[in-house]
N, C-alpha and C positions, 0 to 999 in steps of 0.2 A: 676867841681871839677876834678883835675888831678887824674889819676888812682892810684897813690901812696899815696893818701890821702883819708880820709873818715870823713864826718861831723857826729858827734855823739851828740845827745841831752841826757843829763843825768838828770833824776829826782832824786834829793837828798833830804833827810829828814833833817829838821832844827836841831834836837837834836842829831841825831845819825851819819848819814853819812857825813853831812856838815863839822863837825870838822875834820874828816879823810881826806876829800878832801882838806880842807884848810891846813892841816898839810903837804900834798904833795906839795902844792904851797910854803908854808913857808920854807920847807926844800929844795927847788929848785930841786925837783924831776922832771924829764922830762916826759911829756906825750903830745900827739898831741895837737897843738894849735887849732885844729878844734873842740875840745870838748867844748860844751856849757852846763853850769849847771843851772838848774831851781830848786829852793827850793820849797818843799811841806812839810806840817806838818807831814804827815804819808804816807808811801808808799802804803797802802791799799786804799787811797783816789784818786789815779790816775785813770783816766777814759780811757777806751780803745780808745775812739774817739780822745783823745789827742795824743796817740801813732800813730794812723792812720794819723792824721793831720800833725804831725811832718814829717813822711815819705813822704806824698804827698806835703809838703812844701819844700822838698829838702834835708832833713837830710837823711843820708845813713843808720843810725841806731839809736835806742833808748836804753839806758841803765837805768835800774831801780836800784838805789843804795838803797836797801831795809833796813828796820829797823831790820829785823830778830826778835830774841826773846827779844831785848832790847826796843821795842816800849813802849813809855810812855802812849799811849792812849788805846791800845787794846791788850788783852792777846792772841788773835788769829790773830794778824797782819800778821804773816808769811803765814798762810793758806789763808787769804783774799787776800794778795798780789799775791800769787800763782794763785788764781782764776782770778785776774785782768790780769795777764800775759797770762793765757790760753785763756781768752776772747779776749785779744788784738791780740794774734797770729791768732786766728780764723778770726777776723775782717781783719787783714792784708791779709790772704789767700783769703778771699772773694773778696777783692779789687785787687787781682793779685800781691800781694807783698810776697816775701819770708819771712816766719815766723822767720827765723834766723836773721832778721834785728832787733829783740828785744831780749835783754838779761837782766837777773836779777841776782844780787848777793847781799848778805848782806855785807855791808861796815860799820864797826864800827868807833868810834871816833878816834881810833889810827891805822886804817887800810890804811895808806897812801901808803905803798908799794903794798898792795893788789889792791888798786884802780888803781895805775899806771899799774900794771900787767894786770888787766882787760881791761884797755883802749888800751894797746898795742896789746893784743890778739884779742880783738873785732875789732880793726882797721884792722888787717890782714884778719879776716873773711869777713869783709865788702868789702875790696878791692877785695878779691876773688869773692864775689857775684857780684860786679860791673863789673869785667872783664868777668864773665860768662854771664851776662846780655847783655854786649856790643858785645859779639861774635856771 
């Protein structure tokens, strides 16, 4: 992957963040084409091993588009997703990867601009990490 690009795997929730991401596409908002979205029912169901696998399979970063307080399944989804992120970051560190390669933010069904902003900012962070690792 060229240094000015970063492959990002996004875990997006079916009911909450997917509509916001779809809205970004439908409104022709520009975000890096290297972003790949995988749908999950609830952000708290993501496994830390999935994050590690994505990084070791060649993604530069993983973004969890979390349900936040709008989760239809769990009242403590935000807490649980935060625990998934902490465990995932620890697993990344244990395998020699920078924990900054994982980012989480709540993305709601109308958060198209927020999603695009997160992708642009995260891409810059990942490019910086890639450059530092190559030096």
